[in-house]
Phi, psi and omega in degrees: 000327183296314179299328178286328179310321185272338181261327189224056197290328178294321175296309180305312189294323179295312183297322177301308186296319174296320179296311176297328184286313181304306175308320179294318178302318185293315182293333179286319175300310187225082178303148176321315177290346173258015179296317181296313180304319177296323183291315184291341175274356178084024184258009180310299184305318183289326179290320178295317173301315178301319181296321173299313172302320179300317181294315188290323184291322181290322177297315180295312184294336179263018178264062184290136173077359176261147175293154173106007186258016181291333184269002180306310181305312182294315182290322173304314180295316177302318182295312187293325172301312175306315183287332174299312182296319176295315183295323177295318177298308184299320178287330172296318187285327177298318173294321179294307183302310177314305191300307183296311175302322177298317178298319178299307180305312184294339182279339187304320182300323185297335175297326183291345175269352175289148176305152186301321180292339178247352185297318186283331170295320172295311174309314184297316179301301176312316179283340165296317181288328175291319179290325185272348180271131351271145170265115186259015173306171180295126179087007186296135175256080187308313181308313179295325178292321170307310179303313179302312182294324178289329176296318185292312180301319179293323184290317179299318182291315177299321178294319179295311178298317175296322174283341179275334182272332181286344182264000176275000000 
């Protein structure tokens, strides 16, 4: 590329810009802190495939002045479509996690309305759920975690309602 920089500076500049744009798209689709989330969603293989496609695109883009670079645009477009799909999925799950976490936090004040005998047990269960959600460890089932969190919130609200109507 250094040789080409002297003879074809515009091509080199375009190749560098396209390379940086692809690297940015990969970073945006799966930021380092979301790699575990992508894995928990079952997208690890697809992310690895995109990393391989990215490497191939970067190699092809940086072959300035050499033949064989005509299919780069197609491969680049295909990679961007894949990355967009992954990014949308990760963003949807991030929003879903935020909503579930907020529901858990919003349920905390209801614990104080529960009768003293049951309050500690229900409160401990809610606190444990808040602390553990989401678990992105190996084999994590995010769907089951969302269901469990919803069940805990429902239990807290039901216990709160039962105790507040029973005390009247």
